[in-house]
C-alpha positions, 0 to 999 in steps of 0.5 A: 704276164711276166710279173708275179702279181699278174701270174696265176696261183694254184693252192693245192688241197687234198680234195680241191685246188683253188685258183687266184690271180689276175686275168684268169681265163675262167671260161677256158678252165670251165670248158676244159673241165666239164662234159656233156652228160649222157642223154642231156638233150632229153632232160626237162632241165635242158629243154626248159628255157628262162625268160631271157632265152637261155637254157635252165641247164647247159647239159654239162657236168661242171667240175670247176666251181665259179663260187670258190674258183676251184677245181678237183686236185686231180685235174691240176696237171691238166689245167696247168698244161691248158694254161701254158698252151694258151700263153699263161706261163707265170704259174705259182704252185702252193701245196697246202696239203699236210703229208701224214706222218709215216715210216717207210716200211719194207714191203714184205707180203705174206705168200709172195714176193712182188714181181719186178713191175709190181715193185716198180708200181708200188714205188711209182705210186708212193712217189706220185702220191695219187693217180691211176694204176692202169694194170691189165687183169692178172697184173696183180692190182690187189697185191700192188695195193697191199704193197703200197699199204704195207709200205706206208703203214697208214690208215687205209680205205679200199672201196669196191662196188659189189659185195662179192668183190668186197669179200674177195678184197678183204680176204686177199688183203688180210692174207697178204698183209697178215693182219685183220682187215675190216669190212663196211657193207653187206650188213657189217660195220667193222672198221680197222686200220685197213678197211674194205668198204662198199661205195654204195653204202658210203654214199647212201650214208655220206651225210652221217657223222659215222661215214664222215669221220671214217673218210676224215680218218683215212690217209689212203684211199683206193678205188678198185675197178676205178672206171666206175668212179664216173658214177655220181655216188662214188665220185661224191664219196671220194670228193668228201674224203680227206685222204692225202694218198689217192689211187685208182685200180683198173685195167680199163680206167679211161675207156668210158664213152659217156665223158665221165672218165673226167670224173676219175681223173678229177678224183685221183689224177691221171695214169701213173703206171701201166701194164698191158695184156701184151706184156703179161702174156710175153712175160708168162704171167697171163695165158695166151688166148684164142678168140673165136668169133662166130658169124651169125646171120639169123634171125632174118627179120631183124634186117628191116629198117626201124627195128628198135635196138631193144627188140634187136637185142631180145630176138638177136641175142637173148632169144636167138635159138641158133646162137644159143645152140652154139653156146650150149654145144660148146658148153657140152663138149668144148673139144668138139669145137676147139682142139686146144681143150679137153671135153671136161674143160671148164666153161663160163658163159657171160650174159647180161639179161636174166632171161638169157641166163635161164634160157641157156641154163634150161638148154644146158640141163636139157642136154644133160650138162650140169650147170649153175646160173649165178646173178647179182640179185642173189645173196652173197652166200648163194653167189659164193656157194656156186662159185666155189662149186665151179672151182671145185667140180662144176664144169659149166657156170652161167654168170651175169655181168657181176663177174665181169670185173675183179673176180679171181677165177683161174679155173676158166678154160673156155669163156663165152661172151654171150652178152653182146653189147659194145662196151670196151670196158666190159669186153676187156674185163670179160676177157681178163677173167679167163687170162689167169694161168693155172697148172695145166692151162696155157691158153684160154679159148674166148668165144664171141659173135659177129651178129650180122642180123641187125645194124645195131648188133653188127656195130656192137660186134665190130667194136668188140672185135676192134677191142680184141685187135687193139690189145695186140696180144691174142690170136683171132679166128673168124668162124662160120655160124648160122 
């Protein structure tokens, strides 16, 4: 393989990289750049067989295209390592991208001076041109994004997945950049030099000329909470974008368990900078935290074999009166359970099922605790009103998982994970919501449960406890429940 004519040529584009040459191991590349889609074995396409006995679909999502022999550009470094491990050392890289013209502007943001690590992240991002900024909650991902935008001075698209996050990002970026920031979504189309947009809206209108022109005009694209790029709609938007600079922002970027993290790497590239919770606590930017895990053994009838996980969740979590009682007693007077907080400490309770939220709300109100319940099906104004109420005076807020990611709520003193489940992304995102410091707050109380009543619930609890321990940054207390 030493001769150049026998080598492998990779021609790099903004979206895809094209592979050419002799004796290219296409099968090897395809195997490394594909993954089994979650639940593939239950689909008709997988079960259906052709006349020759082969399956109509192999159950995989393939990122390598045999037709034009291309891979997403974010996978180039991974494929090069793969080729070299297998003896293909004669690799010629040709960068076919055209860098956009821009001035390297000084990073001066309104209201703040970037922390040292934030400045390093900005420099690293611009040097690498694409990749994931793996930065724990409270690291200031939006400020880093503002620094990159300010430094490059190029037309930018900043993509979010919820209306609330979209509004928050618009407000923060507009303030830090000291310029109007446009918004596309939630009933508006206001495109500007820097624009915040809904991933869902861009995808639903992806074939429309208006969206295609937007994606062609923007030289910089950010994916906020980029672990969600594993969804097909966000992925398709990014692969249609012609942006030269591509960045993902998340504190949990590659923790998906369905294999779809490969799509994020394909669209943006791998991790180029990392800041952990442990570092932020040590540097004094994030609160210390005590994680109190209550052991729950009720209800007893869930121990039987054959109990479906949905039934176990409904009766072991949502309708578990003893579990809900602990939650509402903590909300009523947190100081009865934790010496570190006062009776008027602010409490957020995270749930997943709407029914669970209403059950907890009813119990809190019955106990004389003023509380509100906010969830995704509400309109943006209602969500904002309840969140503002919590920030100003309301002491207890029950929230669906729309508040797991990205929301800036430093007022939290006690955070209760009432939702359960085992997603590492959700667990760490929930925890991160409470780690923001404010005057008078140096420690967060995080409440969770070890649900022994059923094997499914116990497995999920064990995964959450493992996630907390792996952060190596917080005090963990296991307490007796019911």
